[in-house]
Biopython code that builds the backbone (N, CA, C, O; Angstrom):
import numpy as np
from Bio.PDB.StructureBuilder import StructureBuilder

atoms = [
    (1, "MET", "N", (146.472, -34.010, 24.942)),
    (1, "MET", "CA", (146.257, -32.864, 24.091)),
    (1, "MET", "C", (144.763, -32.709, 23.808)),
    (1, "MET", "O", (144.064, -33.677, 23.508)),
    (2, "ARG", "N", (144.308, -31.499, 23.908)),
    (2, "ARG", "CA", (142.906, -31.195, 23.595)),
    (2, "ARG", "C", (142.864, -30.360, 22.323)),
    (2, "ARG", "O", (143.455, -29.281, 22.264)),
    (3, "PHE", "N", (142.168, -30.854, 21.307)),
    (3, "PHE", "CA", (142.116, -30.093, 20.062)),
    (3, "PHE", "C", (141.443, -28.747, 20.276)),
    (3, "PHE", "O", (141.713, -27.798, 19.541)),
    (4, "GLU", "N", (140.569, -28.649, 21.274)),
    (4, "GLU", "CA", (139.870, -27.401, 21.557)),
    (4, "GLU", "C", (140.838, -26.257, 21.901)),
    (4, "GLU", "O", (140.487, -25.085, 21.769)),
    (5, "ASP", "N", (142.035, -26.597, 22.335)),
    (5, "ASP", "CA", (143.033, -25.571, 22.654)),
    (5, "ASP", "C", (143.632, -24.959, 21.391)),
    (5, "ASP", "O", (144.254, -23.898, 21.452)),
    (6, "HIS", "N", (143.450, -25.619, 20.247)),
    (6, "HIS", "CA", (144.105, -25.181, 19.015)),
    (6, "HIS", "C", (143.166, -24.951, 17.839)),
    (6, "HIS", "O", (143.573, -24.380, 16.827)),
    (7, "ILE", "N", (141.924, -25.386, 17.958)),
    (7, "ILE", "CA", (140.942, -25.233, 16.880)),
    (7, "ILE", "C", (139.821, -24.327, 17.381)),
    (7, "ILE", "O", (139.273, -24.542, 18.462)),
    (8, "THR", "N", (139.487, -23.313, 16.585)),
    (8, "THR", "CA", (138.420, -22.393, 16.968)),
    (8, "THR", "C", (137.407, -22.267, 15.843)),
    (8, "THR", "O", (137.712, -22.515, 14.677)),
    (9, "VAL", "N", (136.206, -21.878, 16.215)),
    (9, "VAL", "CA", (135.160, -21.561, 15.249)),
    (9, "VAL", "C", (134.688, -20.162, 15.577)),
    (9, "VAL", "O", (134.113, -19.911, 16.636)),
    (10, "THR", "N", (134.943, -19.253, 14.644)),
    (10, "THR", "CA", (134.563, -17.852, 14.813)),
    (10, "THR", "C", (133.680, -17.483, 13.622)),
    (10, "THR", "O", (134.115, -17.576, 12.475)),
    (11, "PRO", "N", (132.444, -17.065, 13.889)),
    (11, "PRO", "CA", (131.496, -16.830, 12.792)),
    (11, "PRO", "C", (132.010, -15.907, 11.685)),
    (11, "PRO", "O", (131.690, -16.124, 10.516)),
    (12, "ASP", "N", (132.790, -14.895, 12.021)),
    (12, "ASP", "CA", (133.233, -13.946, 11.000)),
    (12, "ASP", "C", (134.604, -14.274, 10.405)),
    (12, "ASP", "O", (135.165, -13.460, 9.671)),
    (13, "VAL", "N", (135.148, -15.449, 10.708)),
    (13, "VAL", "CA", (136.427, -15.877, 10.138)),
    (13, "VAL", "C", (136.175, -17.103, 9.263)),
    (13, "VAL", "O", (135.716, -18.137, 9.748)),
    (14, "ARG", "N", (136.477, -16.981, 7.982)),
    (14, "ARG", "CA", (136.332, -18.074, 7.000)),
    (14, "ARG", "C", (134.930, -18.699, 7.041)),
    (14, "ARG", "O", (134.772, -19.914, 6.917)),
    (15, "GLY", "N", (133.929, -17.846, 7.218)),
    (15, "GLY", "CA", (132.547, -18.323, 7.185)),
    (15, "GLY", "C", (132.180, -19.230, 8.338)),
    (15, "GLY", "O", (131.234, -20.010, 8.233)),
    (16, "GLY", "N", (132.913, -19.142, 9.441)),
    (16, "GLY", "CA", (132.611, -19.965, 10.603)),
    (16, "GLY", "C", (133.161, -21.369, 10.541)),
    (16, "GLY", "O", (132.807, -22.212, 11.366)),
    (17, "LYS", "N", (134.039, -21.641, 9.559)),
    (17, "LYS", "CA", (134.652, -22.962, 9.479)),
    (17, "LYS", "C", (135.687, -23.111, 10.592)),
    (17, "LYS", "O", (136.315, -22.127, 10.983)),
    (18, "PRO", "N", (135.872, -24.314, 11.101)),
    (18, "PRO", "CA", (136.901, -24.540, 12.119)),
    (18, "PRO", "C", (138.283, -24.175, 11.570)),
    (18, "PRO", "O", (138.671, -24.616, 10.488)),
    (19, "CYS", "N", (139.017, -23.365, 12.334)),
    (19, "CYS", "CA", (140.345, -22.886, 11.929)),
    (19, "CYS", "C", (141.361, -23.141, 13.036)),
    (19, "CYS", "O", (141.011, -23.327, 14.201)),
    (20, "ILE", "N", (142.629, -23.145, 12.635)),
    (20, "ILE", "CA", (143.715, -23.180, 13.607)),
    (20, "ILE", "C", (143.691, -21.842, 14.344)),
    (20, "ILE", "O", (143.665, -20.784, 13.716)),
    (21, "ARG", "N", (143.699, -21.893, 15.670)),
    (21, "ARG", "CA", (143.621, -20.683, 16.498)),
    (21, "ARG", "C", (144.651, -19.647, 16.052)),
    (21, "ARG", "O", (145.829, -19.957, 15.871)),
    (22, "GLY", "N", (144.183, -18.416, 15.879)),
    (22, "GLY", "CA", (145.057, -17.311, 15.528)),
    (22, "GLY", "C", (145.417, -17.228, 14.054)),
    (22, "GLY", "O", (146.225, -16.389, 13.656)),
    (23, "THR", "N", (144.815, -18.104, 13.233)),
    (23, "THR", "CA", (145.082, -18.086, 11.795)),
    (23, "THR", "C", (143.757, -18.139, 11.048)),
    (23, "THR", "O", (142.688, -18.252, 11.647)),
    (24, "ARG", "N", (143.854, -18.055, 9.740)),
    (24, "ARG", "CA", (142.686, -18.251, 8.873)),
    (24, "ARG", "C", (142.808, -19.585, 8.131)),
    (24, "ARG", "O", (142.124, -19.811, 7.133)),
    (25, "ILE", "N", (143.667, -20.452, 8.618)),
    (25, "ILE", "CA", (143.883, -21.769, 8.006)),
    (25, "ILE", "C", (142.825, -22.722, 8.558)),
    (25, "ILE", "O", (142.751, -22.957, 9.764)),
    (26, "THR", "N", (142.009, -23.267, 7.658)),
    (26, "THR", "CA", (140.922, -24.130, 8.115)),
    (26, "THR", "C", (141.384, -25.567, 8.325)),
    (26, "THR", "O", (142.379, -26.020, 7.758)),
    (27, "VAL", "N", (140.632, -26.254, 9.150)),
    (27, "VAL", "CA", (140.866, -27.674, 9.393)),
    (27, "VAL", "C", (140.772, -28.435, 8.076)),
    (27, "VAL", "O", (141.612, -29.289, 7.791)),
    (28, "VAL", "N", (139.762, -28.133, 7.276)),
    (28, "VAL", "CA", (139.587, -28.859, 6.016)),
    (28, "VAL", "C", (140.751, -28.596, 5.073)),
    (28, "VAL", "O", (141.148, -29.499, 4.337)),
    (29, "ASP", "N", (141.314, -27.388, 5.070)),
    (29, "ASP", "CA", (142.487, -27.123, 4.226)),
    (29, "ASP", "C", (143.630, -28.059, 4.606)),
    (29, "ASP", "O", (144.251, -28.676, 3.740)),
    (30, "VAL", "N", (143.901, -28.159, 5.896)),
    (30, "VAL", "CA", (145.011, -28.996, 6.365)),
    (30, "VAL", "C", (144.736, -30.468, 6.050)),
    (30, "VAL", "O", (145.632, -31.192, 5.617)),
    (31, "LEU", "N", (143.507, -30.901, 6.266)),
    (31, "LEU", "CA", (143.161, -32.289, 5.947)),
    (31, "LEU", "C", (143.348, -32.573, 4.459)),
    (31, "LEU", "O", (143.824, -33.645, 4.086)),
    (32, "GLU", "N", (142.976, -31.620, 3.613)),
    (32, "GLU", "CA", (143.148, -31.814, 2.172)),
    (32, "GLU", "C", (144.625, -31.857, 1.791)),
    (32, "GLU", "O", (145.011, -32.623, 0.908)),
    (33, "TYR", "N", (145.459, -31.043, 2.447)),
    (33, "TYR", "CA", (146.903, -31.104, 2.181)),
    (33, "TYR", "C", (147.437, -32.482, 2.547)),
    (33, "TYR", "O", (148.207, -33.081, 1.795)),
    (34, "MET", "N", (147.023, -32.978, 3.705)),
    (34, "MET", "CA", (147.469, -34.299, 4.140)),
    (34, "MET", "C", (146.983, -35.377, 3.171)),
    (34, "MET", "O", (147.744, -36.270, 2.798)),
    (35, "ALA", "N", (145.719, -35.293, 2.769)),
    (35, "ALA", "CA", (145.146, -36.291, 1.869)),
    (35, "ALA", "C", (145.818, -36.275, 0.498)),
    (35, "ALA", "O", (145.870, -37.299, -0.184)),
    (36, "SER", "N", (146.329, -35.118, 0.098)),
    (36, "SER", "CA", (146.989, -35.022, -1.207)),
    (36, "SER", "C", (148.396, -35.608, -1.185)),
    (36, "SER", "O", (149.042, -35.744, -2.224)),
    (37, "GLY", "N", (148.864, -35.955, 0.023)),
    (37, "GLY", "CA", (150.179, -36.566, 0.128)),
    (37, "GLY", "C", (151.264, -35.656, 0.665)),
    (37, "GLY", "O", (152.420, -36.068, 0.769)),
    (38, "MET", "N", (150.911, -34.416, 1.011)),
    (38, "MET", "CA", (151.916, -33.517, 1.586)),
    (38, "MET", "C", (152.372, -34.080, 2.928)),
    (38, "MET", "O", (151.559, -34.557, 3.719)),
    (39, "SER", "N", (153.661, -34.020, 3.173)),
    (39, "SER", "CA", (154.195, -34.475, 4.451)),
    (39, "SER", "C", (154.011, -33.387, 5.500)),
    (39, "SER", "O", (153.750, -32.228, 5.177)),
    (40, "GLU", "N", (154.153, -33.781, 6.753)),
    (40, "GLU", "CA", (154.089, -32.812, 7.842)),
    (40, "GLU", "C", (155.122, -31.704, 7.614)),
    (40, "GLU", "O", (154.828, -30.523, 7.800)),
    (41, "GLU", "N", (156.322, -32.094, 7.213)),
    (41, "GLU", "CA", (157.392, -31.113, 6.992)),
    (41, "GLU", "C", (157.028, -30.131, 5.885)),
    (41, "GLU", "O", (157.312, -28.938, 5.993)),
    (42, "GLU", "N", (156.399, -30.629, 4.817)),
    (42, "GLU", "CA", (155.996, -29.744, 3.719)),
    (42, "GLU", "C", (154.922, -28.760, 4.163)),
    (42, "GLU", "O", (154.983, -27.577, 3.830)),
    (43, "ILE", "N", (153.948, -29.245, 4.910)),
    (43, "ILE", "CA", (152.874, -28.361, 5.384)),
    (43, "ILE", "C", (153.454, -27.301, 6.315)),
    (43, "ILE", "O", (153.155, -26.115, 6.175)),
    (44, "LEU", "N", (154.277, -27.728, 7.256)),
    (44, "LEU", "CA", (154.874, -26.774, 8.198)),
    (44, "LEU", "C", (155.791, -25.785, 7.471)),
    (44, "LEU", "O", (155.888, -24.624, 7.869)),
    (45, "GLY", "N", (156.459, -26.235, 6.417)),
    (45, "GLY", "CA", (157.311, -25.348, 5.637)),
    (45, "GLY", "C", (156.516, -24.308, 4.870)),
    (45, "GLY", "O", (156.947, -23.163, 4.737)),
    (46, "ASP", "N", (155.347, -24.706, 4.363)),
    (46, "ASP", "CA", (154.496, -23.782, 3.613)),
    (46, "ASP", "C", (153.728, -22.824, 4.515)),
    (46, "ASP", "O", (153.348, -21.735, 4.084)),
    (47, "PHE", "N", (153.498, -23.219, 5.755)),
    (47, "PHE", "CA", (152.719, -22.413, 6.699)),
    (47, "PHE", "C", (153.506, -22.254, 7.999)),
    (47, "PHE", "O", (153.278, -22.992, 8.958)),
    (48, "PRO", "N", (154.432, -21.292, 8.032)),
    (48, "PRO", "CA", (155.325, -21.155, 9.190)),
    (48, "PRO", "C", (154.608, -20.863, 10.515)),
    (48, "PRO", "O", (155.194, -21.031, 11.584)),
    (49, "ASP", "N", (153.344, -20.427, 10.449)),
    (49, "ASP", "CA", (152.593, -20.185, 11.691)),
    (49, "ASP", "C", (152.150, -21.487, 12.349)),
    (49, "ASP", "O", (151.799, -21.499, 13.529)),
    (50, "LEU", "N", (152.163, -22.586, 11.590)),
    (50, "LEU", "CA", (151.716, -23.856, 12.143)),
    (50, "LEU", "C", (152.854, -24.594, 12.830)),
    (50, "LEU", "O", (154.024, -24.463, 12.471)),
    (51, "LYS", "N", (152.467, -25.374, 13.831)),
    (51, "LYS", "CA", (153.400, -26.223, 14.573)),
    (51, "LYS", "C", (152.871, -27.659, 14.523)),
    (51, "LYS", "O", (151.700, -27.874, 14.208)),
    (52, "PRO", "N", (153.714, -28.632, 14.827)),
    (52, "PRO", "CA", (153.245, -30.030, 14.795)),
    (52, "PRO", "C", (151.983, -30.259, 15.628)),
    (52, "PRO", "O", (151.129, -31.054, 15.238)),
    (53, "VAL", "N", (151.853, -29.581, 16.763)),
    (53, "VAL", "CA", (150.665, -29.755, 17.603)),
    (53, "VAL", "C", (149.401, -29.339, 16.859)),
    (53, "VAL", "O", (148.331, -29.891, 17.115)),
    (54, "HIS", "N", (149.500, -28.388, 15.954)),
    (54, "HIS", "CA", (148.329, -27.968, 15.182)),
    (54, "HIS", "C", (147.885, -29.088, 14.241)),
    (54, "HIS", "O", (146.689, -29.320, 14.070)),
    (55, "LEU", "N", (148.839, -29.771, 13.638)),
    (55, "LEU", "CA", (148.476, -30.866, 12.728)),
    (55, "LEU", "C", (147.838, -32.016, 13.499)),
    (55, "LEU", "O", (146.874, -32.618, 13.027)),
    (56, "ARG", "N", (148.364, -32.322, 14.673)),
    (56, "ARG", "CA", (147.747, -33.368, 15.506)),
    (56, "ARG", "C", (146.353, -32.938, 15.955)),
    (56, "ARG", "O", (145.447, -33.767, 16.043)),
    (57, "SER", "N", (146.177, -31.658, 16.237)),
    (57, "SER", "CA", (144.864, -31.147, 16.646)),
    (57, "SER", "C", (143.849, -31.270, 15.519)),
    (57, "SER", "O", (142.686, -31.593, 15.760)),
    (58, "VAL", "N", (144.282, -31.014, 14.294)),
    (58, "VAL", "CA", (143.400, -31.172, 13.132)),
    (58, "VAL", "C", (142.926, -32.625, 13.032)),
    (58, "VAL", "O", (141.742, -32.880, 12.812)),
    (59, "LEU", "N", (143.842, -33.566, 13.192)),
    (59, "LEU", "CA", (143.458, -34.980, 13.129)),
    (59, "LEU", "C", (142.541, -35.359, 14.281)),
    (59, "LEU", "O", (141.586, -36.112, 14.089)),
    (60, "ALA", "N", (142.816, -34.853, 15.467)),
    (60, "ALA", "CA", (141.961, -35.145, 16.626)),
    (60, "ALA", "C", (140.572, -34.553, 16.429)),
    (60, "ALA", "O", (139.573, -35.180, 16.781)),
    (61, "PHE", "N", (140.505, -33.355, 15.869)),
    (61, "PHE", "CA", (139.215, -32.718, 15.592)),
    (61, "PHE", "C", (138.414, -33.565, 14.603)),
    (61, "PHE", "O", (137.230, -33.826, 14.817)),
    (62, "ALA", "N", (139.062, -33.988, 13.524)),
    (62, "ALA", "CA", (138.384, -34.800, 12.514)),
    (62, "ALA", "C", (137.921, -36.133, 13.105)),
    (62, "ALA", "O", (136.823, -36.599, 12.799)),
    (63, "ALA", "N", (138.743, -36.738, 13.938)),
    (63, "ALA", "CA", (138.365, -38.012, 14.567)),
    (63, "ALA", "C", (137.164, -37.819, 15.489)),
    (63, "ALA", "O", (136.252, -38.645, 15.504)),
    (64, "ALA", "N", (137.162, -36.737, 16.251)),
    (64, "ALA", "CA", (136.040, -36.473, 17.161)),
    (64, "ALA", "C", (134.759, -36.224, 16.382)),
    (64, "ALA", "O", (133.691, -36.691, 16.775)),
    (65, "ARG", "N", (134.858, -35.497, 15.289)),
    (65, "ARG", "CA", (133.678, -35.229, 14.461)),
    (65, "ARG", "C", (133.153, -36.538, 13.863)),
    (65, "ARG", "O", (131.944, -36.771, 13.844)),
    (66, "GLU", "N", (134.035, -37.371, 13.389)),
    (66, "GLU", "CA", (133.642, -38.662, 12.829)),
    (66, "GLU", "C", (132.986, -39.538, 13.901)),
    (66, "GLU", "O", (131.985, -40.205, 13.643)),
    (67, "ARG", "N", (133.560, -39.525, 15.095)),
    (67, "ARG", "CA", (133.013, -40.312, 16.194)),
    (67, "ARG", "C", (131.585, -39.882, 16.501)),
    (67, "ARG", "O", (130.725, -40.724, 16.762)),
    (68, "ARG", "N", (131.327, -38.572, 16.472)),
    (68, "ARG", "CA", (129.975, -38.077, 16.735)),
    (68, "ARG", "C", (129.009, -38.517, 15.642)),
    (68, "ARG", "O", (127.835, -38.760, 15.924)),
    (69, "LEU", "N", (129.478, -38.623, 14.401)),
    (69, "LEU", "CA", (128.612, -39.064, 13.314)),
    (69, "LEU", "C", (128.267, -40.546, 13.430)),
    (69, "LEU", "O", (127.147, -40.958, 13.131)),
    (70, "ILE", "N", (129.237, -41.333, 13.864)),
    (70, "ILE", "CA", (129.044, -42.773, 13.977)),
    (70, "ILE", "C", (128.279, -43.143, 15.244)),
    (70, "ILE", "O", (127.413, -44.018, 15.218)),
    (71, "ASP", "N", (128.600, -42.475, 16.355)),
    (71, "ASP", "CA", (128.000, -42.778, 17.650)),
    (71, "ASP", "C", (127.206, -41.572, 18.151)),
    (71, "ASP", "O", (127.657, -40.872, 19.057)),
    (72, "PRO", "N", (126.019, -41.320, 17.568)),
    (72, "PRO", "CA", (125.252, -40.172, 18.029)),
    (72, "PRO", "C", (124.858, -40.338, 19.498)),
    (72, "PRO", "O", (124.715, -41.461, 19.982)),
    (73, "PRO", "N", (124.684, -39.226, 20.200)),
    (73, "PRO", "CA", (124.302, -39.302, 21.620)),
    (73, "PRO", "C", (122.983, -40.050, 21.801)),
    (73, "PRO", "O", (122.083, -39.962, 20.965)),
    (74, "ALA", "N", (122.888, -40.777, 22.894)),
    (74, "ALA", "CA", (121.658, -41.511, 23.208)),
    (74, "ALA", "C", (120.535, -40.526, 23.514)),
    (74, "ALA", "O", (120.756, -39.484, 24.131)),
    (75, "ALA", "N", (119.351, -40.868, 23.081)),
    (75, "ALA", "CA", (118.185, -39.981, 23.291)),
    (75, "ALA", "C", (117.597, -40.187, 24.658)),
    (75, "ALA", "O", (116.616, -39.532, 25.013)),
]
sb = StructureBuilder()
sb.init_structure("model")
sb.init_model(0)
sb.init_chain("A")
sb.init_seg("    ")
for serial, (resi, resn, name, xyz) in enumerate(atoms, 1):
    if name == "N":
        sb.init_residue(resn, " ", resi, " ")
    sb.init_atom(name, np.array(xyz, "f"), 0.0, 1.0, " ", f" {name:<3s}", serial, name[0])
structure = sb.get_structure()
């Protein structure tokens, strides 16, 4: 699975924050729902446009971003 297939950054949508493709739901919103203790079923129930692959893509996106912060490219 490639998170790039499900996460987009569009300058005029939600201020250019990474969003689930075709929605205005941001990656950070989903991460905050997860961090607050919401289950996958609760998130999917509250946002019928989302599918399990979107939640996995959010986690993959966050992991990739963290990896770039920890392991910056060699100069």
